[in-house]
Backbone as CSV, one residue per row, in Angstrom:
resi,resn,N_x,N_y,N_z,CA_x,CA_y,CA_z,C_x,C_y,C_z
1,MET,117.924,41.098,176.809,118.474,40.484,175.612,117.777,39.143,175.366
2,LYS,117.466,38.872,174.111,116.890,37.572,173.765,118.012,36.687,173.235
3,ILE,118.243,35.564,173.922,119.370,34.687,173.630,118.864,33.313,173.212
4,LEU,119.293,32.859,172.048,118.989,31.511,171.602,120.190,30.628,171.922
5,ILE,119.950,29.519,172.596,121.015,28.586,172.967,120.766,27.260,172.264
6,THR,121.715,26.832,171.427,121.619,25.501,170.838,122.357,24.517,171.728
7,GLY,121.816,23.305,171.814,122.448,22.298,172.661,122.332,22.602,174.139
8,TYR,121.225,23.183,174.554,121.097,23.606,175.954,120.985,22.419,176.905
9,CYS,120.666,21.247,176.388,120.587,20.058,177.241,121.929,19.342,177.369
10,GLY,122.922,19.796,176.620,124.214,19.138,176.626,125.053,19.480,177.843
11,PHE,126.306,19.061,177.796,127.214,19.206,178.931,127.371,20.672,179.337
12,ILE,127.849,21.514,178.439,128.008,22.936,178.756,126.646,23.608,178.861
13,GLY,125.754,23.273,177.951,124.450,23.926,177.896,123.654,23.794,179.175
14,SER,123.727,22.644,179.828,122.960,22.454,181.055,123.456,23.366,182.173
15,TYR,124.775,23.576,182.241,125.334,24.510,183.231,124.952,25.946,182.878
16,LEU,125.062,26.279,181.592,124.761,27.640,181.165,123.292,27.980,181.389
17,PHE,122.411,27.042,181.099,120.987,27.281,181.283,120.669,27.621,182.742
18,LYS,121.285,26.900,183.679,121.039,27.179,185.096,121.462,28.601,185.459
19,ARG,122.591,29.038,184.901,123.084,30.392,185.191,122.193,31.463,184.561
20,LEU,121.912,31.300,183.271,121.154,32.335,182.563,119.685,32.357,182.964
21,ASN,119.186,31.224,183.445,117.785,31.163,183.864,117.533,32.010,185.104
22,GLN,118.614,32.407,185.774,118.497,33.260,186.956,118.631,34.740,186.611
23,THR,118.789,35.045,185.337,118.940,36.430,184.893,117.639,36.913,184.253
24,GLU,117.656,38.142,183.791,116.466,38.705,183.149,116.467,38.509,181.642
25,HIS,117.486,37.821,181.114,117.516,37.559,179.681,116.381,36.619,179.283
26,GLU,115.831,36.860,178.097,114.825,35.957,177.547,115.543,34.846,176.793
27,LEU,115.235,33.601,177.142,115.948,32.467,176.567,115.082,31.712,175.567
28,GLU,115.670,31.412,174.417,115.061,30.545,173.409,115.915,29.278,173.398
29,LEU,115.344,28.162,173.837,116.124,26.949,174.077,115.897,25.933,172.956
30,VAL,116.986,25.516,172.332,116.903,24.628,171.175,117.828,23.439,171.390
31,ASP,117.292,22.235,171.200,118.106,21.041,171.374,117.433,19.894,170.632
32,ILE,118.227,18.967,170.150,117.657,17.820,169.441,116.729,17.026,170.345
33,THR,116.969,17.086,171.674,116.136,16.335,172.614,114.743,16.942,172.761
34,ASN,114.579,18.217,172.389,113.209,18.760,172.401,112.650,18.880,170.989
35,GLY,113.205,18.054,170.093,112.613,17.870,168.776,113.051,18.841,167.708
36,VAL,114.084,19.662,167.963,114.525,20.639,166.971,115.875,20.212,166.400
37,ASP,115.898,19.959,165.104,117.139,19.619,164.412,117.666,20.887,163.754
38,ILE,118.702,21.480,164.332,119.194,22.764,163.822,119.957,22.617,162.513
39,CYS,120.176,21.382,162.073,120.756,21.178,160.743,119.702,21.343,159.642
40,ASP,118.452,21.372,160.037,117.335,21.534,159.098,116.873,22.984,159.130
41,TRP,117.174,23.743,158.078,116.837,25.171,158.033,115.343,25.412,158.226
42,GLN,114.516,24.530,157.705,113.071,24.714,157.815,112.606,24.692,159.272
43,GLN,113.363,24.038,160.153,112.968,23.944,161.557,113.432,25.136,162.392
44,VAL,114.351,25.943,161.857,114.910,27.022,162.677,114.711,28.416,162.092
45,LYS,114.291,28.504,160.841,114.243,29.809,160.178,113.214,30.763,160.776
46,HIS,112.265,30.230,161.537,111.194,31.064,162.089,111.603,31.820,163.352
47,TYR,112.732,31.473,163.963,113.132,32.167,165.194,113.450,33.625,164.861
48,ASP,112.841,34.544,165.625,113.048,35.952,165.303,113.287,36.786,166.564
49,LYS,113.664,38.027,166.340,113.964,38.992,167.402,115.062,38.478,168.334
50,ILE,115.995,37.733,167.755,117.124,37.184,168.519,118.248,38.215,168.558
51,ASP,118.841,38.414,169.733,119.985,39.324,169.875,121.320,38.586,169.859
52,LEU,121.330,37.366,170.407,122.567,36.599,170.509,122.251,35.119,170.369
53,ILE,123.068,34.418,169.581,122.975,32.962,169.489,124.235,32.366,170.109
54,ILE,124.046,31.487,171.087,125.160,30.746,171.680,125.088,29.336,171.115
55,HIS,126.016,29.042,170.227,125.958,27.787,169.471,126.846,26.737,170.134
56,LEU,126.210,25.880,170.941,126.919,24.831,171.672,126.739,23.457,171.031
57,ALA,125.665,23.275,170.275,125.349,21.954,169.736,126.375,21.529,168.689
58,ASN,126.958,20.363,168.900,127.881,19.797,167.917,128.223,18.366,168.320
59,LEU,128.821,17.632,167.395,129.384,16.327,167.709,130.857,16.532,168.048
60,SER,131.336,15.921,169.142,132.657,16.303,169.627,133.554,15.157,170.076
61,TYR,133.067,13.922,170.095,133.889,12.818,170.604,134.833,12.353,169.502
62,ILE,136.124,12.616,169.676,137.104,12.427,168.602,137.136,11.002,168.045
63,PRO,137.194,9.948,168.868,137.198,8.600,168.281,135.999,8.341,167.364
64,ALA,134.833,8.884,167.727,133.649,8.695,166.888,133.770,9.440,165.557
65,SER,134.569,10.516,165.544,134.729,11.271,164.293,135.496,10.473,163.248
66,TYR,136.317,9.519,163.687,136.991,8.621,162.748,136.024,7.550,162.228
67,GLU,135.074,7.148,163.067,134.121,6.108,162.680,133.010,6.649,161.790
68,GLU,132.601,7.915,162.038,131.499,8.521,161.270,131.871,9.925,160.792
69,PRO,132.888,10.068,159.964,133.316,11.410,159.564,132.239,12.196,158.827
70,LYS,131.485,11.555,157.966,130.441,12.256,157.205,129.411,12.876,158.140
71,ARG,129.019,12.115,159.153,128.040,12.630,160.118,128.603,13.826,160.877
72,PHE,129.872,13.769,161.259,130.499,14.881,161.976,130.555,16.124,161.105
73,TYR,131.022,15.971,159.867,131.133,17.131,158.978,129.770,17.750,158.702
74,GLU,128.791,16.915,158.392,127.456,17.424,158.076,126.834,18.138,159.269
75,THR,126.873,17.498,160.432,126.223,18.065,161.613,126.879,19.367,162.035
76,ASN,128.198,19.371,162.159,128.878,20.561,162.660,128.836,21.707,161.651
77,TYR,128.945,21.391,160.370,128.905,22.439,159.344,127.496,23.011,159.183
78,LEU,126.510,22.146,158.964,125.157,22.632,158.687,124.561,23.374,159.872
79,SER,124.821,22.899,161.081,124.271,23.595,162.246,124.877,24.988,162.373
80,THR,126.176,25.124,162.105,126.829,26.427,162.184,126.358,27.341,161.066
81,LEU,126.243,26.809,159.873,125.736,27.596,158.739,124.345,28.148,159.035
82,ASN,123.465,27.317,159.566,122.106,27.765,159.852,122.069,28.816,160.955
83,MET,122.931,28.690,161.959,122.952,29.691,163.019,123.512,31.026,162.513
84,LEU,124.485,30.976,161.624,125.003,32.211,161.022,123.944,32.881,160.162
85,GLU,123.219,32.081,159.414,122.157,32.638,158.576,121.056,33.248,159.443
86,LEU,120.764,32.612,160.560,119.770,33.150,161.491,120.269,34.469,162.082
87,CYS,121.562,34.552,162.382,122.145,35.817,162.840,121.979,36.907,161.787
88,LYS,122.207,36.550,160.541,122.091,37.524,159.453,120.660,38.060,159.350
89,LEU,119.681,37.177,159.466,118.283,37.589,159.363,117.838,38.433,160.549
90,ASN,118.434,38.169,161.730,118.014,38.842,162.952,118.900,40.017,163.349
91,GLY,120.018,40.191,162.651,120.988,41.197,163.090,121.584,40.829,164.431
92,ALA,121.785,39.534,164.648,122.235,39.026,165.943,123.735,38.753,165.944
93,LYS,124.271,38.571,167.139,125.657,38.161,167.323,125.707,36.637,167.483
94,LEU,126.873,36.072,167.169,127.061,34.629,167.362,128.219,34.386,168.311
95,LEU,127.997,33.515,169.296,129.065,32.979,170.127,129.231,31.524,169.713
96,PHE,130.347,31.238,169.047,130.581,29.912,168.480,131.611,29.157,169.296
97,PHE,131.256,27.925,169.686,132.190,27.085,170.413,132.971,26.234,169.433
98,SER,134.246,26.539,169.342,135.143,25.775,168.500,135.830,24.715,169.356
99,SER,137.133,24.563,169.227,137.846,23.523,169.958,139.325,23.880,169.986
100,TYR,140.128,22.969,170.526,141.573,23.094,170.386,141.896,22.938,168.905
101,MET,142.600,23.917,168.339,142.752,23.997,166.881,144.196,23.946,166.405
102,TYR,145.145,23.669,167.268,146.535,23.994,166.966,147.438,22.803,166.646
103,GLY,146.904,21.589,166.669,147.698,20.433,166.321,148.924,20.286,167.202
104,GLN,150.034,19.836,166.597,151.294,19.746,167.323,151.822,21.162,167.555
105,PRO,151.914,21.605,168.815,152.285,23.002,169.077,153.673,23.352,168.540
106,GLN,153.767,24.520,167.919,155.064,25.042,167.493,155.743,25.802,168.625
107,TYR,154.931,26.247,169.606,155.465,26.905,170.798,154.416,26.824,171.902
108,GLN,154.889,26.991,173.148,154.016,26.966,174.326,154.334,28.182,175.193
109,PRO,153.349,28.773,175.876,151.919,28.485,175.742,151.392,28.947,174.380
110,ILE,150.278,28.398,173.996,149.713,28.602,172.661,148.744,29.775,172.688
111,ASP,149.036,30.819,171.907,148.105,31.949,171.820,147.210,31.798,170.593
112,GLU,146.294,32.755,170.431,145.311,32.663,169.357,145.921,32.880,167.970
113,ASN,147.138,33.392,167.917,147.804,33.608,166.626,148.606,32.396,166.163
114,HIS,148.657,31.376,166.978,149.359,30.146,166.593,148.711,29.578,165.322
115,PRO,149.506,29.064,164.386,148.926,28.472,163.171,147.915,27.379,163.488
116,ILE,146.849,27.338,162.694,145.804,26.330,162.835,146.249,25.047,162.139
117,GLN,145.998,23.917,162.797,146.348,22.635,162.192,145.394,21.568,162.698
118,ALA,144.433,21.189,161.868,143.531,20.101,162.245,144.303,18.788,162.264
119,TYR,143.933,17.919,163.209,144.641,16.650,163.283,143.693,15.465,163.494
120,ASN,142.406,15.682,163.283,141.432,14.593,163.263,140.163,15.130,162.590
121,PRO,139.214,14.265,162.217,138.008,14.752,161.525,137.219,15.776,162.331
122,TYR,137.160,15.590,163.648,136.428,16.558,164.475,137.039,17.947,164.382
123,SER,138.360,18.051,164.625,138.978,19.379,164.579,138.935,19.959,163.164
124,GLN,138.986,19.100,162.142,138.854,19.593,160.770,137.480,20.218,160.557
125,SER,136.449,19.604,161.137,135.098,20.182,161.001,135.037,21.554,161.666
126,LYS,135.768,21.738,162.762,135.772,23.022,163.451,136.566,24.073,162.667
127,VAL,137.632,23.650,161.997,138.364,24.570,161.120,137.429,25.105,160.030
128,ILE,136.656,24.208,159.452,135.710,24.599,158.402,134.671,25.569,158.968
129,CYS,134.167,25.279,160.156,133.144,26.138,160.768,133.708,27.512,161.127
130,GLU,134.935,27.564,161.618,135.552,28.865,161.901,135.689,29.678,160.619
131,SER,136.067,29.018,159.531,136.178,29.704,158.246,134.819,30.241,157.798
132,LEU,133.781,29.485,158.053,132.426,29.926,157.737,132.058,31.164,158.546
133,CYS,132.418,31.165,159.831,132.177,32.339,160.679,132.913,33.556,160.133
134,GLU,134.149,33.355,159.704,134.938,34.465,159.147,134.278,35.017,157.878
135,GLY,133.724,34.125,157.059,133.045,34.565,155.847,131.808,35.389,156.136
136,TYR,130.984,34.961,157.085,129.776,35.721,157.419,130.124,37.040,158.101
137,ASN,131.215,37.044,158.861,131.652,38.305,159.453,132.130,39.271,158.381
138,ARG,132.924,38.777,157.449,133.465,39.611,156.370,132.374,40.133,155.445
139,ASP,131.452,39.264,155.043,130.500,39.600,153.989,129.213,40.228,154.507
140,PHE,128.848,39.936,155.753,127.558,40.406,156.274,127.673,41.117,157.615
141,ASN,128.915,41.365,158.066,129.164,42.091,159.314,128.517,41.431,160.530
142,ILE,128.462,40.106,160.520,127.929,39.393,161.681,128.996,39.381,162.775
143,PRO,128.747,39.992,163.931,129.735,39.924,165.024,129.829,38.493,165.545
144,VAL,131.039,37.962,165.593,131.244,36.581,166.035,132.333,36.538,167.102
145,THR,132.035,35.860,168.192,133.049,35.519,169.179,133.267,34.014,169.114
146,ILE,134.520,33.615,168.921,134.859,32.198,168.847,135.643,31.807,170.096
147,PHE,135.136,30.819,170.806,135.849,30.255,171.946,136.577,28.994,171.495
148,ARG,137.855,28.900,171.873,138.636,27.695,171.607,139.009,27.042,172.935
149,PRO,138.098,26.256,173.507,138.401,25.591,174.775,139.420,24.486,174.563
150,PHE,140.313,24.323,175.524,141.292,23.249,175.435,140.628,21.939,175.896
151,ASN,140.751,21.514,177.109,140.111,20.262,177.531,139.139,20.531,178.667
152,ILE,137.861,20.459,178.362,136.811,20.730,179.342,136.522,19.454,180.142
153,TYR,136.184,19.623,181.411,135.793,18.488,182.241,134.819,18.980,183.299
154,GLY,134.180,18.044,183.997,133.260,18.383,185.082,132.158,17.354,185.198
155,ASN,131.362,17.474,186.258,130.235,16.563,186.456,129.289,16.624,185.270
156,GLY,128.854,15.457,184.813,127.888,15.405,183.732,128.493,15.241,182.349
157,GLN,129.832,15.174,182.276,130.468,15.003,180.976,130.236,13.587,180.451
158,ASN,130.253,13.448,179.131,130.145,12.149,178.478,131.108,11.165,179.144
159,PRO,130.611,10.017,179.613,131.464,9.074,180.347,132.590,8.483,179.516
160,ASP,132.546,8.648,178.187,133.611,8.121,177.340,134.866,8.988,177.368
161,PHE,134.759,10.229,177.837,135.920,11.112,177.884,136.864,10.682,179.005
162,LEU,138.109,11.174,178.941,139.171,10.668,179.812,138.860,10.795,181.297
163,ILE,138.601,12.025,181.758,138.447,12.220,183.200,137.229,11.474,183.756
164,PRO,136.057,11.515,183.112,134.956,10.689,183.622,135.293,9.201,183.641
165,THR,136.090,8.750,182.656,136.502,7.341,182.637,137.340,7.009,183.868
166,ILE,138.290,7.893,184.197,139.124,7.685,185.382,138.276,7.695,186.651
167,ILE,137.358,8.656,186.739,136.483,8.765,187.919,135.658,7.490,188.090
168,ASN,135.073,7.000,186.992,134.249,5.789,187.068,135.091,4.569,187.425
169,GLN,136.317,4.515,186.913,137.182,3.372,187.227,137.619,3.375,188.689
170,VAL,137.958,4.563,189.210,138.455,4.605,190.589,137.366,4.162,191.560
171,ARG,136.131,4.394,191.212,135.027,3.945,192.073,134.918,2.421,192.099
172,LYS,135.491,1.781,191.076,135.495,0.317,191.020,136.804,-0.256,191.559
173,GLY,137.729,0.633,191.929,138.947,0.193,192.580,140.100,-0.166,191.669
174,LYS,139.973,0.119,190.362,141.045,-0.248,189.431,141.037,0.706,188.241
175,ILE,142.182,1.332,187.977,142.302,2.285,186.868,143.169,1.673,185.770
176,ILE,142.634,1.637,184.555,143.387,1.134,183.401,143.441,2.230,182.348
177,ILE,144.643,2.648,181.993,144.855,3.731,181.034,145.693,3.214,179.863
178,LYS,145.356,3.677,178.658,146.116,3.237,177.484,147.477,3.941,177.382
179,ASP,147.466,5.265,177.580,148.703,6.045,177.443,148.656,7.160,178.475
180,ASP,149.573,7.147,179.425,149.499,8.142,180.504,150.472,9.303,180.312
181,ARG,151.064,9.422,179.126,152.022,10.507,178.867,151.382,11.853,178.502
182,PRO,150.345,11.873,177.650,149.861,13.165,177.138,149.484,14.140,178.236
183,LYS,149.901,15.375,178.071,149.578,16.454,179.005,148.574,17.389,178.341
184,ARG,147.607,17.819,179.120,146.569,18.702,178.603,146.295,19.832,179.594
185,ASP,145.753,20.909,179.060,145.313,22.051,179.859,143.818,21.844,180.115
186,TYR,143.475,21.466,181.332,142.089,21.114,181.677,141.375,22.300,182.312
187,ILE,140.176,22.585,181.803,139.384,23.703,182.324,138.008,23.204,182.736
188,HIS,137.590,23.614,183.921,136.314,23.151,184.461,135.154,23.798,183.730
189,VAL,134.071,23.034,183.561,132.912,23.507,182.812,132.295,24.760,183.436
190,GLU,132.396,24.922,184.756,131.835,26.123,185.379,132.648,27.366,185.020
191,ASP,133.952,27.209,184.814,134.758,28.332,184.339,134.416,28.666,182.888
192,ILE,134.081,27.649,182.098,133.609,27.883,180.729,132.336,28.723,180.757
193,THR,131.422,28.354,181.635,130.157,29.087,181.760,130.407,30.535,182.154
194,ARG,131.344,30.754,183.047,131.663,32.118,183.469,132.246,32.929,182.307
195,ALA,132.983,32.274,181.423,133.516,32.969,180.246,132.386,33.397,179.316
196,ILE,131.375,32.552,179.183,130.213,32.907,178.359,129.496,34.116,178.953
197,ILE,129.305,34.100,180.262,128.649,35.217,180.938,129.452,36.500,180.737
198,ALA,130.769,36.405,180.824,131.628,37.576,180.624,131.448,38.153,179.223
199,THR,131.276,37.274,178.246,131.046,37.722,176.868,129.700,38.419,176.743
200,ILE,128.671,37.835,177.358,127.339,38.429,177.297,127.330,39.819,177.938
201,GLU,128.050,39.953,179.040,128.045,41.216,179.775,129.030,42.233,179.220
202,SER,129.847,41.829,178.266,130.820,42.741,177.669,130.114,43.875,176.935
203,LYS,130.654,45.071,177.059,130.067,46.247,176.404,130.660,46.473,175.009
204,ASN,131.480,45.517,174.564,132.131,45.654,173.266,131.105,45.529,172.144
205,GLU,130.954,46.567,171.351,130.000,46.582,170.236,130.697,46.361,168.896
206,SER,131.911,45.836,168.930,132.695,45.644,167.715,132.002,44.679,166.762
207,LYS,132.144,44.946,165.475,131.644,44.046,164.442,132.723,43.060,164.010
208,MET,133.829,43.066,164.716,134.950,42.200,164.370,134.656,40.757,164.786
209,ILE,135.494,39.848,164.305,135.459,38.472,164.783,136.576,38.312,165.807
210,GLU,136.215,37.852,167.014,137.181,37.709,168.092,137.343,36.236,168.445
211,LYS,138.582,35.832,168.691,138.882,34.444,169.040,139.593,34.408,170.387
212,TYR,139.112,33.533,171.277,139.676,33.447,172.614,139.963,31.995,172.977
213,ASN,141.166,31.750,173.469,141.472,30.465,174.090,140.805,30.394,175.457
214,LEU,140.354,29.198,175.822,139.844,28.946,177.163,140.647,27.804,177.762
215,GLY,141.383,28.104,178.804,142.188,27.114,179.495,142.623,27.694,180.823
216,THR,143.683,27.125,181.398,144.188,27.605,182.682,145.629,28.069,182.607
217,GLY,146.346,27.669,181.559,147.763,27.980,181.465,148.649,26.958,182.161
218,ILE,148.059,25.841,182.590,148.803,24.762,183.238,148.382,23.435,182.607
219,SER,149.349,22.575,182.303,148.999,21.265,181.755,149.347,20.148,182.737
220,TYR,148.556,19.083,182.676,148.760,17.914,183.535,148.752,16.666,182.664
221,SER,149.639,15.728,182.984,149.650,14.454,182.270,148.524,13.565,182.789
222,VAL,148.199,12.550,182.006,147.202,11.582,182.449,147.656,10.935,183.768
223,LYS,148.940,10.629,183.859,149.463,10.017,185.081,149.291,10.946,186.283
224,GLU,149.495,12.244,186.086,149.318,13.198,187.181,147.859,13.275,187.615
225,ILE,146.936,13.157,186.667,145.511,13.135,187.025,145.208,11.918,187.883
226,VAL,145.719,10.778,187.467,145.518,9.550,188.237,146.070,9.714,189.654
227,GLU,147.240,10.304,189.770,147.862,10.482,191.085,147.038,11.421,191.972
228,ILE,146.465,12.484,191.378,145.611,13.385,192.157,144.390,12.629,192.672
229,VAL,143.766,11.853,191.784,142.580,11.086,192.172,142.937,10.078,193.265
230,GLN,144.063,9.399,193.102,144.477,8.420,194.111,144.714,9.070,195.475
231,SER,145.163,10.333,195.461,145.486,11.019,196.723,144.253,11.275,197.590
232,PHE,143.068,11.182,197.005,141.842,11.424,197.765,141.438,10.217,198.608
233,PHE,142.120,9.085,198.424,141.703,7.854,199.082,142.817,7.328,199.987
234,ASN,142.422,6.714,201.098,143.389,6.148,202.038,143.966,4.835,201.524
235,SER,143.146,4.050,200.861,143.593,2.743,200.374,144.235,2.869,198.997
236,ASP,145.101,1.910,198.675,145.745,1.875,197.370,144.747,1.482,196.293
237,ILE,144.828,2.171,195.172,143.965,1.860,194.028,144.855,1.330,192.915
238,GLU,144.550,0.151,192.432,145.384,-0.475,191.398,145.410,0.378,190.128
239,TYR,146.592,0.514,189.554,146.750,1.339,188.352,147.563,0.576,187.312
240,ILE,147.019,0.507,186.084,147.689,-0.177,184.988,147.709,0.742,183.768
241,CYS,148.870,0.877,183.145,148.984,1.585,181.870,149.403,0.576,180.807
242,THR,148.615,0.462,179.746,148.874,-0.544,178.706,149.787,-0.019,177.602
243,HIS,150.082,1.272,177.634,151.013,1.899,176.684,150.570,1.735,175.223
244,GLU,149.263,1.896,174.997,148.734,1.899,173.624,148.734,3.336,173.115
245,LEU,149.280,3.561,171.930,149.404,4.912,171.387,148.229,5.235,170.472
246,ARG,147.712,6.466,170.603,146.601,6.921,169.782,147.116,7.612,168.517
247,GLN,146.389,7.447,167.435,146.752,8.063,166.161,146.868,9.587,166.298
248,ASN,147.960,10.151,165.765,148.189,11.602,165.738,148.160,12.237,167.130
249,GLU,148.655,11.531,168.119,148.611,12.043,169.487,149.471,13.301,169.650
250,VAL,148.918,14.287,170.351,149.648,15.487,170.754,150.048,15.295,172.209
251,LEU,151.326,15.503,172.524,151.810,15.145,173.854,151.693,16.259,174.888
252,ASP,151.526,17.503,174.469,151.394,18.566,175.467,150.711,19.781,174.851
253,THR,149.796,20.368,175.602,149.141,21.615,175.176,148.947,22.518,176.392
254,VAL,149.357,23.761,176.252,149.169,24.759,177.311,148.591,26.020,176.670
255,ALA,147.491,26.511,177.199,146.815,27.677,176.633,147.412,28.980,177.142
256,ASP,147.616,29.904,176.235,147.864,31.299,176.604,146.502,31.975,176.675
257,ILE,146.098,32.390,177.864,144.766,32.975,178.048,144.844,34.472,178.362
258,SER,145.965,35.089,178.015,146.133,36.503,178.343,145.129,37.391,177.608
259,LYS,144.724,36.991,176.396,143.800,37.834,175.626,142.445,37.952,176.322
260,ILE,141.862,36.822,176.710,140.545,36.885,177.344,140.639,37.501,178.744
261,LYS,141.763,37.318,179.416,141.965,37.980,180.707,141.931,39.496,180.538
262,ASN,142.643,39.981,179.537,142.769,41.424,179.331,141.506,42.054,178.768
263,GLU,140.831,41.362,177.859,139.706,41.969,177.145,138.356,41.724,177.811
264,LEU,138.186,40.587,178.481,136.900,40.272,179.105,136.997,40.139,180.621
265,ASN,138.195,40.389,181.154,138.402,40.333,182.607,137.976,38.991,183.188
266,TRP,138.308,37.927,182.467,137.964,36.573,182.896,139.229,35.799,183.208
267,LYS,139.156,34.968,184.239,140.219,34.009,184.506,139.605,32.797,185.191
268,PRO,140.220,31.624,185.030,139.653,30.422,185.649,139.776,30.475,187.166
269,GLU,138.822,29.874,187.848,138.806,29.900,189.312,138.931,28.515,189.943
270,ILE,138.643,27.467,189.189,138.599,26.118,189.761,139.852,25.349,189.345
271,SER,140.663,24.973,190.325,141.870,24.194,190.044,141.489,22.778,189.640
272,LEU,142.431,22.085,189.011,142.156,20.704,188.610,141.881,19.833,189.832
273,LYS,142.636,20.029,190.903,142.424,19.214,192.106,141.025,19.437,192.668
274,GLU,140.595,20.691,192.708,139.242,20.977,193.207,138.185,20.400,192.287
275,GLY,138.403,20.549,190.985,137.434,20.024,190.033,137.298,18.524,190.090
276,LEU,138.407,17.825,190.249,138.357,16.364,190.378,137.672,15.947,191.671
277,HIS,137.937,16.690,192.737,137.297,16.389,194.020,135.782,16.548,193.907
278,ARG,135.345,17.593,193.193,133.903,17.776,193.007,133.290,16.611,192.249
279,MET,133.998,16.117,191.223,133.461,15.029,190.432,133.340,13.744,191.234
280,LEU,134.229,13.552,192.174,134.221,12.344,192.977,133.235,12.383,194.123
281,PHE,133.057,13.570,194.727,132.350,13.616,196.008,131.128,14.528,196.019
282,THR,130.705,15.059,194.879,129.468,15.852,194.846,128.530,15.340,193.769
């Protein structure tokens, strides 16, 4: 299979590249760091004989989406549009990485049929991109698999995200958190990679659009994460919570992952405690 990967130098992409590079698949690697802007159709239209596009490239840091909404909308929309058009020209499938899409949960755990509710510019851009995927599937029979990961973490993540921030602070001996109440369903990046592999190896030839949650089915508060990290050390680590509230904060999210378990025979393998230990000591 010839697989084009966008954002292969990024957080998920770097893990995926290591895995797929050990297989017999032919890889076409695309990233802004190797000079390819996938928002520019003229730079990507020449790719041919592609069987599958794994679209990982996007802007994803939520606070930045409030500061630069136009850039987020343009980048995430145009890159997805161009990859769908490339699928149409090649008769290829698309694996699209979306995000947590459900806003304030109406029920827990959250399945894929839960109503969609964007609650920041980033998630709004993903709602638009999912709608675009649905349109290309409906009008041009492009097979699309959409992953909705809850909260990804692991070595190599952007240091501005929560867990890397905690890890970096604990190494300095003092943890300062704005709000330690929110609970999230955290999934390790290596389990994300395994879900991608499961999709690639799936024998499903459906032309339908499929949506899968990626999570663990367990949520942890920020305070619980801090406590797990503190438990790895013999000495006391100073902890301060400033109780600053974030705009449109969601206080708890738990993924229902029964669909991907049943259809792709995938389940997460790395617990949060193990994943945090890896980030600290490997």
